[in-house]
C-alpha positions in Angstrom: 223.8 -65.6 -146.5 219.8 -65.5 -146.2 218.1 -68.3 -147.7 215.6 -67.9 -150.7 211.6 -67.8 -149.4 209.9 -66.0 -152.3 208.6 -68.7 -154.5 210.3 -69.1 -158.2 208.2 -69.0 -161.3 209.7 -69.6 -164.6 207.9 -67.5 -167.5 208.5 -68.0 -171.3 207.3 -65.3 -173.3 207.3 -62.9 -175.7 209.7 -59.4 -175.0 207.2 -56.8 -175.4 208.9 -52.9 -175.8 206.0 -51.6 -173.5 205.5 -53.6 -170.4 201.3 -54.4 -171.3 202.2 -58.3 -172.6 205.1 -60.9 -172.4 207.6 -61.4 -170.3 208.1 -57.6 -168.7 204.2 -58.1 -167.5 204.3 -61.4 -165.7 207.7 -60.1 -163.6 205.6 -56.9 -162.3 202.9 -59.3 -161.5 204.8 -62.0 -159.6 206.3 -59.7 -157.7 203.4 -57.8 -157.0 202.4 -61.0 -155.9 205.0 -61.7 -154.1 207.2 -64.2 -155.8 210.3 -64.3 -157.9 210.2 -64.3 -162.0 212.9 -65.9 -164.0 212.5 -66.1 -168.0 213.1 -67.4 -170.9 212.3 -65.0 -173.9 210.5 -66.9 -176.9 210.4 -64.0 -179.3 211.0 -60.1 -179.6 207.9 -57.6 -180.2 207.9 -55.0 -182.5 205.3 -53.2 -180.8 203.5 -49.8 -179.2 200.8 -49.3 -176.5 198.0 -49.2 -180.0 199.4 -52.4 -181.7 202.0 -55.3 -182.3 203.6 -54.5 -185.3 205.8 -57.5 -186.1 207.5 -60.3 -184.0 211.1 -61.9 -184.3 211.5 -65.2 -182.9 214.1 -66.5 -180.6 216.6 -69.5 -182.1 215.2 -73.0 -180.2 218.7 -73.4 -178.9 218.8 -69.9 -177.3 215.3 -71.1 -175.8 216.4 -74.6 -174.6 220.1 -73.0 -172.9 217.8 -70.2 -171.1 215.6 -72.5 -169.7 218.4 -75.1 -168.4 220.3 -72.8 -167.0 217.8 -71.4 -164.6 216.2 -75.0 -164.2 219.8 -76.4 -162.8 219.8 -73.9 -160.4 216.8 -72.6 -158.8 214.2 -74.6 -157.5 210.7 -73.4 -159.9 207.5 -73.9 -158.0 205.7 -73.1 -161.4 205.7 -72.5 -165.2 204.0 -69.4 -167.0 203.9 -70.3 -171.0 202.8 -67.6 -172.8 203.5 -66.3 -176.7 205.6 -68.9 -178.3 205.5 -67.7 -182.0 206.6 -70.3 -183.5 206.1 -74.4 -183.8 209.7 -75.2 -183.0 209.4 -72.9 -179.9 206.3 -75.0 -178.8 207.9 -78.3 -179.4 211.5 -76.9 -177.3 209.0 -75.8 -174.5 206.8 -79.2 -174.4 210.2 -81.1 -173.8 211.5 -79.0 -171.2 208.1 -79.1 -169.7 207.9 -83.0 -170.1 211.4 -83.4 -168.1 209.5 -81.4 -164.9 205.9 -83.1 -164.8 205.4 -82.3 -161.4 205.6 -78.3 -161.8 202.0 -76.8 -162.6 202.6 -75.5 -166.1 199.8 -72.3 -166.9 199.8 -71.6 -170.5 198.8 -68.3 -172.0 199.3 -68.6 -175.7 197.5 -65.3 -176.7 196.4 -66.4 -179.9 194.8 -63.7 -180.8 196.7 -60.9 -180.3 200.0 -62.2 -181.7 200.4 -61.3 -185.7 199.1 -63.2 -188.2 201.4 -66.0 -189.9 199.1 -67.7 -191.9 199.4 -71.3 -192.3 202.3 -71.1 -189.5 199.1 -70.1 -187.1 197.4 -73.4 -187.8 200.0 -75.4 -187.5 201.3 -73.5 -184.0 197.7 -74.7 -183.1 197.8 -78.1 -183.5 201.5 -78.5 -181.9 199.6 -76.8 -179.1 197.1 -79.5 -178.5 199.5 -82.4 -179.4 202.8 -81.5 -177.2 201.9 -78.7 -175.0 198.1 -79.3 -173.5 198.6 -82.6 -172.3 201.2 -81.1 -169.9 199.2 -78.3 -168.9 197.7 -77.7 -165.6 195.7 -74.6 -166.3 195.0 -73.4 -170.4 193.6 -69.9 -170.1 192.0 -68.7 -173.4 189.0 -65.8 -174.4 186.1 -67.7 -176.4 187.3 -66.5 -179.7 190.7 -67.9 -178.9 189.3 -71.5 -178.0 186.9 -71.6 -181.2 190.4 -71.0 -183.0 192.1 -74.0 -181.1 188.5 -76.2 -181.2 188.7 -76.0 -185.5 191.5 -78.2 -185.4 189.5 -81.2 -184.4 186.2 -80.1 -185.7 185.0 -77.8 -188.4 183.7 -74.1 -187.6 180.2 -73.7 -186.1 177.8 -71.1 -185.3 176.3 -73.2 -182.7 177.4 -72.9 -178.8 180.3 -75.3 -178.6 181.8 -74.6 -175.2 181.0 -77.1 -173.4 181.9 -79.6 -175.7 185.4 -77.8 -176.8 185.7 -77.8 -172.9 185.4 -81.5 -172.4 187.7 -82.0 -175.8 190.1 -79.9 -173.6 189.8 -81.8 -170.7 190.1 -85.5 -173.0 193.5 -84.5 -174.2 195.0 -84.1 -170.8 194.4 -80.5 -169.7 193.3 -80.2 -165.7 191.5 -77.0 -166.1 190.1 -74.6 -168.7 189.9 -71.2 -168.0 187.7 -69.4 -170.6 187.5 -65.6 -169.9 185.8 -62.7 -171.0 181.8 -64.0 -171.9 179.4 -62.1 -172.3 176.4 -62.0 -169.6 173.1 -59.6 -169.1 173.5 -56.4 -168.0 176.8 -56.1 -169.7 178.8 -57.5 -167.6 181.6 -60.2 -168.1 182.2 -63.5 -167.1 185.1 -66.2 -166.6 184.2 -70.1 -166.2 186.7 -72.9 -164.8 186.0 -75.9 -166.4 187.7 -79.5 -165.3 186.8 -82.9 -166.5 183.9 -82.9 -163.9 182.5 -80.1 -165.7 182.1 -75.9 -164.7 183.8 -76.0 -161.1 183.6 -72.2 -160.6 181.5 -69.2 -162.6 182.8 -65.5 -161.8 180.4 -62.5 -162.9 182.6 -59.3 -163.1 181.2 -55.7 -164.0 182.8 -54.9 -167.3 185.4 -51.6 -166.7 185.4 -48.7 -169.6 187.9 -48.6 -172.0 190.7 -50.8 -173.7 193.2 -52.6 -172.5 196.4 -54.5 -173.4 197.4 -56.6 -170.6 194.3 -58.2 -168.9 195.2 -61.8 -169.4 198.5 -61.4 -169.3 197.9 -60.4 -165.7 195.3 -62.7 -164.8 197.3 -66.1 -166.0 200.8 -64.9 -164.5 198.8 -63.9 -161.0 197.3 -67.8 -161.4 200.6 -69.0 -161.7 201.8 -67.0 -158.8 198.6 -68.0 -156.9 199.6 -71.8 -157.4 203.5 -71.4 -156.7 202.6 -70.1 -153.0 200.5 -73.5 -153.0 196.7 -72.3 -153.2 194.8 -75.2 -155.2 193.5 -74.1 -158.7 189.7 -72.9 -158.1 191.0 -70.8 -155.2 194.0 -69.2 -157.2 191.6 -68.5 -160.0 189.5 -66.2 -157.7 192.4 -64.7 -155.8 193.9 -64.0 -159.7 190.4 -62.5 -161.2 190.2 -60.4 -157.9 194.0 -58.8 -158.1 193.3 -58.3 -161.8 190.2 -56.6 -161.3 191.8 -54.4 -159.0 195.0 -53.6 -161.6 192.3 -53.2 -164.3 190.5 -50.2 -162.5 193.9 -48.6 -161.6 194.8 -49.1 -165.2 197.0 -46.5 -166.8 197.1 -44.6 -170.2 201.0 -44.5 -170.9 200.8 -43.8 -174.6 198.3 -43.1 -177.0 197.2 -46.8 -177.4 195.4 -49.3 -175.1 195.1 -48.7 -171.1 197.8 -50.8 -169.1 197.0 -52.6 -165.8 199.0 -50.9 -162.8 200.3 -54.0 -161.6 201.6 -52.0 -158.1 198.5 -50.1 -157.2 198.4 -51.4 -154.0 201.7 -49.9 -153.2 200.3 -46.3 -154.8 197.4 -47.1 -152.3 199.4 -47.6 -149.0 201.6 -44.6 -149.8 204.7 -46.3 -150.8 205.7 -44.2 -153.7 208.6 -42.2 -154.1 208.3 -38.4 -152.7 
């Protein structure tokens, strides 16, 4: 019997029928980065390439049972946490993570992309702040998503609160905040990695034309893959950005909606496609 050599990542997230985000997207990104993905489904989406219409949550006992079976069988090198869908799901995930404090946890909750659940959204943000962020190695968020979370500890503000909010994330116990997609001169976009000491790295990328579904999912999954292979967070963030930009530059229009990143662009470039 051949020994397992690929780093193993356990991803918690939604099942997306079109494979743009969630579990299906994570597994593709892990494989492209040389890792093997195990998965725990937290919710099922009703969606297409244009929009997410509805979400059906998975019972928390099922989430716990899925995770325990995998964790008792496989040496997991990293956790990747995506959209969780409910306060109960967040609570059970936090309980699981607390039993494995040495496994890095990448949190990409896709706050702004999920269907609006009214007051439940506020409760989920509070639960995320109190239960998950203190156990998180890297929290990936857009400026809009960070602002939504920040309103659980401060009043809404028109001022630039990014630095203060990043400091608060660190004080909650999260090791790194990776803020994505902030505008910068010449129409480019910037991604900034923060730690308790402030800005760790700031990378500027050319804005690509078109609307994409799955850019953030690709980035967070690639970071999880790089951490699973042993890279430190700043280097993993750079490698993951390079992979994501390449996947976006090769994105495909699978349906009538948004473009989907091609996580296997390298295989087609290498002539490995089927005849």
